[in-house]
N, C-alpha and C positions, 0 to 999 in steps of 0.2 A: 688221936685221929679226930675225935669230936671237935677238939679246939681248931685243928686244921680246916675242917668243913666249915665251921663257924667263920673263921677268918676269911676264907675264900668268898663265902656268901656276903660278909660284910663289905669285902673289897669290891665286889660286884655292884653293890648299891651305889658305889661312888663312881666306878668306871662306866656303868651303863649310861647315866645322863651325859657324861662326858662324851662318850661314843655317838649318843643321839644328837648331841650339839654339833659334833665334828661332821655329821651327815648334812647339816645345814649349811655347812662352809663349802663353797663350789668355786672353782677356779678354771680360767682359761686365759689364752693370750689376749683375746678380744671378747668384751662383753657388749652385747647389743641390746639396748632397751627399746622395745616396740614390736608389733607384729605386722606392720605395714609393709607395703610391696618394697620399699627402700630397705627395711630390716632384712627381708629374706634375701635380696640380691647382695646385700652387704655379707651376710653369713655365708653365702655360697662362694663369694669371692675370698673370703678368709680361708676356707677349707681348700680351694683351689691353689691358693698360695702356701699351703703346707702349714698352716698355723691352726691352733685350736679356737673354737668359738662356742659361746652359749648365748642363746636368744632368750631374753627374759621379756615375756609379752603379757601386758595387761589383758589383751584380747585372747578369747578362746579360738577365734577363727583368724587365719592368716590371710594377709594380702591387702588390709585396709580397704579403701574404697574401691580398688580394683576388683575386689570380690564381694563387694557390698552394695552393688547396683550400678556403679559407674562403668557400663559396658560399652557405651558409645564413646570410644576413646577420644579425648582431646589431643590429636596428634600434631596439628600444625603441620610443619614440613617433616614428614616421616623419614626423609633421608638422613636426618641427623640423630636418628634414635638408633644406637648401637649396642654393642656389648650384650650382657645379660637381658637388658629390657628388650632388645629385638630377639633374643632367644625366647623370651616369654610369649611374644606375639607369634613366633614360629611354632611353638609348641601348640598354640590355640589353633594355628592352621592345620596342623597334623590331627588335632581332635576333629575339627570340623570337615576335614577331608575324608572322614570315615562316614558311611552311611548311617551307622547305628547312632551317631550324634544328633541326627534329625528325626527326633521321635514325634514332634507334633507338626512338622512341615516338611515339605520336600525342599531339597537344597536349591533346586532351580527356581523355586517360588519365592525364595527369600528376597531377592531384589538387589542385594549386594550394595546397599547405600552406606557410605561412611561420611566422616566429616571432610569433605574436599578430596576424598580418595575412595577407591572401592574398598568395601568392608574386607573382603577376601581377595588378596593380591597373589594370584596364581604365579605370576612372574618372580616375585620376591618371596613367596611361599610364607606369607604373613597374614594373619587375621586380627583385625583392629576392632571389631564389633563382636561381642560375646556375651554369653550368660554368666551370672554370678558363680554358679557351682563349677562351671568349666574353669574359670580363672582360679578359683580356690584350689582345685585339683592340681593345677600347675604348680602353684606355690607349695602344696604338700608333696608333690613329686620332687620339687627341689629339695626340700627337707630330707626325704626319705633316701633319695640317691646319694646325697652327700653326708649321711649320717650326722645331720645337724640336731642337736639336743635342744629342744624348745621347752621352756617352762611356761605354761599358759595360765592365765588368770592369776599372774603375780604382779602385784602393784607397789611401785617404789614407796618407800617410807619417806615422804617428802619433807618431813620435819627434821629427822635426824639419821636418815638412811644412807646419806653420803659422807664417806670418810675421806679427807684430803690430807695429804702431807707433801710439803715442799713444792706446792702448786700442781700436784698430781692427784687424780682420784685414785685412792687405794682400793676402795670397795664400795659396793652399793647393797643396800638391805631392803628386802621387801616387807610388806605388812605381815606375811605369813611367817617371818622370822628367818628367811633364808638370806645368807650372805653371799654375795658374788665378787670374788677377786679378780682383777685383771691388770694387764699392762696397758691396755688401751680400751677406751669406751666410746660406744657410738649411740647418741640419742637419735633414734629413728621414729619417735612419735610425732603425731600431729600437734601436739600440746607443748612439747619442749620441757617436760617435767624434770628430766635428768639434768638438762642444761641449767635449769633455774636453781635446782637444789645444789648444784656445784658451784654456785656464785657467779655464774656467767651473766653479764649484763644483757638485756633484751628490751624490746619495745613492743607495746600493744596498742594498736590503733593507727590512725593515719597521721603521718608527719605533715607538717606545713610544707607547702611547695618550696618556701625559701630554704629549707634544711639541705636539700640536695640539688637545688636549682632544677626543679621539675615543673611540669604544666599540669599533669593529671592526677597529683596526689591532693590529699586533704578534702575539704567539702567541694562539691561539684554541683550545685543546685542549677537547674535549668539545662543541664548537659544530658542529652538523651541519646545514647549511641545504640541502644536496642529499644525494643518495644515494651520495655518493663516500667512503664510510667503511665499515669492517668492522662490519656489523650483528650479527654473531655472534662469540663469542669463539674466536680462532683463535690457535694457538701460533706464536710467531715463530721457534722453535728448529729446527734442522735435524732433531734427533730431537724428536718432539712432547713438550712438557712438561719437556724436559731443557736448563736453561740451559747447562750445561757443554759441550753439543754445538755451541754457537756459533749465531750468528744466520743466518737465510736471507738470500739476496741482497736488496739494495734496502731493508734495514731499518737505521736508524741506531742506534748504541749510546750515543748522547748522552741523557742525561736530559732530559726536557721541562721547559722554563723556565715561570715563572709566567706566567699569562695577562695579556695586555696589555702584555708586555716586548718590547722591540724586539730584532731580531737581523739578521744579514746575510743570511739565506735569502731566496730568491724564489720566487714560484709556478712550478710545474712547466711545462715546454715539452713540445711533442709536434709531430708532422706531422699536418696535417689532411688526411688520405688521402681522395682521390677514389677510390671503389670502383664497380665495375661487376657487375651481376648478369646481364648479357647475354653468353651463350656466344659471340657473334660479336664481342664487344668486350672480351674478358676476358683478362688474363694470370694464370694460376694463381700462387699464392703459392709461392715456391721456398724451399728451406732456405738461409738466408744463410751466408755464410762466417763461421765463429766461433760459430755457434749452439750453445747449451748448454742442453739441456732442463731441467737442475736449476735454472736461474735462474728458472723459472716455477713452482716447487714452491708458492710462496704462493698463486697463482692456482688451482692444483689443489686446494688446501685450501678455497678460497672456494667452488668448484664442489661439493666434497664436503659442505660446510655447506648446500647447497641452493640457491645463488644462481641466479637464472634471467633475468638482465637484459642479456645479452650485446649485444643488437642494438638496445637502447633509443635509442642516438645515432647510428644509422645514417639520418641525415636526408636524404630524397629532394631530389635536385636533378634537372633535366630529363635526359632520355635515359637513363633506367634507371640512374642513377648517384647516389652519396651524397656528402655532406660528412660524413665519419666523425670524430665527436669522442670525447673521453674520457668514460667512463661506468663508475661502480662503484669499488670499493675498490682494484682492480689492473687498469689499463686502459692506454691509449696515453699517458698522462702518465708520463714518466720522473722520478718524484719524487726529488729530491735530485741528480740528474744535471747540474745547470746552474749550480750556485752561484757558480762562477768565470767563467762566460761573459761577463758584461758588462764586465769589465775585462781578459779574458784577451787574449794576442796572437792574431794571425790564425791562427797555427799550431795554438795550443791550441784555439780555437774550432772549427777543422776536425775536431779529435779529438773534441770534445764533440758536434758535429753527428753525426759517424760513429758515435759511441757510441749516439746516440739512434736512428739508422736502424737499427743492429744490434738494439737492444732491441725496436723497434717491428716490424721485419720477422720478427724471431724470435718475437714474440708472435703474429702472424698465422699463421706456420707451426705454432706450438704448437697454435693453436685448430683448425686443420684436420687435424693429423696425431697429435696425442699422445693415447694411450689414456686418460689421466686426465681429459681433457675429455668430458663427457657426449656419447654417440653422436649425439644429435639436434643438438647444437651443432655437432659436427664435420660432420654432413651438410649443415646449413644453411650453415655457413661455406664449405664446398666450392664453393658456388654463386657465391661472390663472388671478385673479384680485382681487379688493378689495371687501368685502362682503357688500351686500346690508343692511343686518339685523345686522350690527355691527356699532357702532359709527355713528348712523344715522344722529346726528346733525353736522357731520364733514365730511360728504362724504365718510364714510367707512374708514377714516384715524384715527389712535389713537390719543386720546386727550392728552396724556401724553409722553413726550420723555423719554427714558430710562437714567436716571441720575445715572450711575453706581456707581459714586463717586463723592462727592463735598468736602465741608468742613469736617473735622473729629476733633472732640473735643480732646483737651489735658486735660483729666480729672484727677480725683484722682488717677486713675491707667490706664495704656495703655495696651490693648491687643496687643500682637505681635506674629509673626510666631512661636515662641517657645511654646506659650501657645496652638496654634491651632494644633501643630504637637505633643503635649504631652511631650515636653521636659522640661517644667516648670509647676509647679502647679497652679491652679486657685482657689483663695479663694472667698468666699461669692458668689457662683453662682446663677444667677437669670434666667438661660436658657442654651440651648446648641446649638451648631453649628456642622455641619459634612461634609459640602460640600467642594469640593477641593478649594484651595487657587487659585482662578481663576481671573486673571487680564487680560484684553484685551490690544490690542497694544496701545502704548502711542505715538509713533512717526513713521514716514516713512522717511528714510534718504538714503544717497548715501554712499556706502561702500568704502573702500580704493581701491577697484579694479574697481570702477566705475560702479557699478550696484545698483539698488534699492533694499531695504529690509525694513522689518517692525521690530519694537522692543517693547517689553514689554508684549508680550503674554506669561503668565505663568499658569501652571496648576499642583499643587502639591497636592497629595491626603493624608489627615491625615490617620493614621492607625486606628483610632477609633474617635468616637465623643469626643468633648472637651466642657468644661464648659465655660460660659462667665461671667465675674465678675460684680457684683453690682457697684463696684467702677468705672467701665468703662462707666456707663450711668449716672454718676453724675459728675458736675464740681468740681474743688477744692474749699474748704469751703471759701477761701478769695475772690472768685470771684462771687459766687452766692449760696444762701441757699436754694432756693425753686425752682430749675429748674432741670428736668430730660431729658435726650437726648437719646431715644432709637434707633434712626436711624443713625444720624451723631455721633455715639458714639466714645469714646476714643480708637482709634486703629491705628496701623501702616497700611501703604498702602496695603502691602502684606496680612496682616491678615484680613484686611477688605475685600478682595477679597473673603474669605469664608463666613464671617459674614453677608455680604450685600445681603443675600437672603430673599425673601419675607417671608417664614414661620418663620424665625428668627426675622424679624421686627415685626411680629405679637406677637411673644413670648415676645419680650422685651417691647413692648408697654403694654402688659397686666401686666408684672412685674413692669414696671415704675409706672403704675396706682396704684398697690398695695402698692408700697413704698410711693407714694404721699399720699395716703389715711392714712397710719400709721403715716406719719409725721405730718399731720394735727391733728390726734387723740392726739399725744403726744406733740404738740406744738413744734416740734423739725425741725431742719435743715435736709435735706435729707441726709447730711453726717452723722447724729447722729441717723438715724433710727436704731432700735435694730434689727440686721440681723437675729438672731435666731427667733424672732417673725415673721419676714418677710417670712423666709424660711417655717415656719409652714403654713402660709397663702399660699404661692405658691404651696406647696404640696397639700393642701386642693382643690386648683384649678386644680389639675391634671397637673401641669407644671413638666417637666423633667429637673432636676438641675444638675444631675451627673449620673454616671453609676450604682450608688447604688440604684436609684429609678426608 
């Protein structure tokens, strides 16, 4: 008996580690990497299609920018927003249709301003403008109602975490040691880390106009489509007019390249701050650790030259709050601070995000305290602060930086400017876009005349909504058979300036999921999905694919 007990105990010492290891092996029909709005709509669609899904999210909070401050939705033509994306905005309508949603403001006092459309559309029962916490709750409701299993704060092992066999991803492993096995994989991150780790080719930066026969790609010096440039001559030097004194912070010493030429620069990032002017719901701007007022001398000179547009992009969202975006020549966009972000290590990305946070918090403190800022601006700025009831676990600060652009897949086909402007047809559509080709500045340089200027800000409006091709969300077949990429999709830099809107990401996330399910059902590669059959499903799900439906 004694030997039997000993043998059982000895066996347990071997079995227990094996059992513990097995607990780290998880499987589903579809594995989705990311916590963005696209990730959640994709997961919901998989469940509705009768398949199993696991969401592996580096983020603790779900929804990406839709729940991280971008509440003044970039809708474009809202008639082409269908499917689960429209359901998202419908649920926000239901939220704001309740009196208890209006804690700090009366509903009738809100104003109902949206981007070219009423914020709250009673006829269509949609709400396009919203608070971060309201959006996050909708995503959490999607997850709960569909019993979706989400693994949060799980980061892909980018070095050796992706296992492929015969052109297919077999599994992905996270830094915590968990392994996720699936039949299909969807990369729904803003960065495209799974795509890159799977060996799929991609591009970072701006292509030359000659690559896709475009007009608005590449360097665009002297092109000012918005008011985000220096409208008056301002010296870039520490001592005004003296090149020997050196450049002020945030100005590049690189000579400007010819217009239309490509480079590795990307449009600027920022945090989409949610601000509150309600004294009962306001956290005053504090001096951040590492604050240096000298870094904002360029903005001081902008004010000195007579600039008066400080508050032009404090777009109102419910309950006396804003979605505060970049505006003007020196604003919340940290121009040049993100070039290495797309391919950087996790550690380096954290440094970049922290630098953006310091830059932006420093900017807000500068605007409220520095005597070089006009007194009326300081006085008005002092009425604003971070909201106490948003991002509660982060002191009112957004938990997600606005990654406007990172990697972009070079897929089976590439969406370019000509597709978005209706100059070339799009086949096999899986969704639609309509917003302007909107790129923020990519660099700040010194002109030949010796003044500071920004470059890269483009805004070109399509005459009508355009379709987005299925072949732009899948890789080439010789690179991977079972991966779909609805966020870092295959697109030129300038076309991505329109496609990169949150409603479009939700649309493409849902379409990617439908394609993944059909690939599983037919034991096919994503490149071999029967498009006509896929189209029937997308239309059944009330997706808008072209102007005919």
